[in-house]
C-alpha positions in Angstrom: 99.0 -40.3 -89.9 97.1 -43.3 -90.1 101.4 -45.1 -89.2 100.6 -43.9 -86.9 97.1 -44.8 -85.4 98.3 -48.9 -86.9 100.5 -48.9 -84.2 98.3 -47.5 -81.3 95.8 -50.2 -82.1 98.5 -52.8 -82.9 99.5 -51.5 -78.8 96.2 -51.9 -77.8 95.1 -54.9 -79.6 98.6 -56.1 -77.1 96.9 -55.1 -74.1 93.8 -56.8 -75.0 94.7 -60.1 -75.6 97.4 -59.5 -72.7 94.6 -58.5 -70.4 92.2 -62.0 -71.5 95.4 -64.3 -71.3 95.7 -63.2 -67.7 91.9 -63.1 -67.0 91.8 -66.6 -68.4 94.5 -68.0 -66.5 93.1 -66.2 -62.9 90.1 -67.9 -64.3 92.4 -71.0 -64.8 93.5 -70.6 -60.5 90.2 -69.8 -59.6 88.2 -72.7 -60.7 91.3 -75.3 -59.6 91.4 -73.5 -55.6 87.7 -74.4 -55.7 87.7 -78.3 -56.5 90.8 -78.5 -54.0 88.6 -76.1 -51.8 85.3 -79.0 -52.4 88.0 -81.7 -52.4 88.9 -80.6 -48.7 85.3 -80.1 -47.8 84.0 -83.2 -49.5 87.3 -85.1 -46.8 86.3 -83.1 -43.9 82.2 -83.7 -44.7 83.2 -87.5 -45.0 84.9 -87.7 -41.8 82.0 -85.9 -39.3 80.0 -88.7 -41.0 81.9 -90.9 -40.5 82.9 -89.8 -36.9 79.2 -89.8 -35.8 78.6 -92.8 -37.1 81.3 -94.7 -34.7 79.3 -92.5 -31.8 76.1 -93.6 -32.6 77.2 -96.9 -32.8 79.3 -96.6 -29.6 75.7 -94.8 -28.0 73.5 -97.9 -29.4 76.4 -100.5 -28.0 76.0 -97.7 -24.5 72.8 -98.4 -24.2 72.6 -102.4 -25.0 74.5 -102.7 -22.4 72.6 -100.6 -19.9 69.1 -102.4 -21.2 71.2 -106.3 -20.5 72.1 -104.5 -16.8 68.4 -103.4 -16.1 66.9 -107.0 -17.5 70.3 -108.6 -14.9 69.0 -107.1 -11.7 65.9 -107.0 -12.1 66.2 -111.3 -12.1 68.6 -111.5 -9.2 65.9 -109.0 -7.9 62.8 -111.5 -8.2 65.4 -114.3 -7.7 66.5 -113.4 -4.8 64.4 -113.6 -1.5 62.9 -110.3 -0.9 63.0 -110.0 2.3 65.7 -107.5 4.8 67.0 -107.8 8.8 66.2 -103.1 8.5 62.7 -104.0 7.5 59.6 -103.8 9.5 57.3 -104.4 7.2 55.3 -107.6 8.5 56.5 -110.0 5.1 59.8 -108.8 5.7 59.5 -109.5 9.6 57.3 -112.7 9.2 59.7 -114.4 6.8 62.6 -113.8 9.7 60.4 -115.8 12.3 
């Protein structure tokens, strides 16, 4: 009986060792997958931030151009005579006389 019990216990120990080894192997695999996915997410977020910064820069440039155009138009309007043929008001009509 003791011999059979020793065989059974050896088999149980072997199965336990195999299970632990498989568990460690899976943990390593999971950790590698987690690291890979974290790296992938970090790269993706870096791309997102870079793209957002490009859009911000572009929007700022467009805003500056709009301000510059508006300023130029204001200067042109300020420097042009203020009369129109289609306008019938006294100041505009007075310039035509």
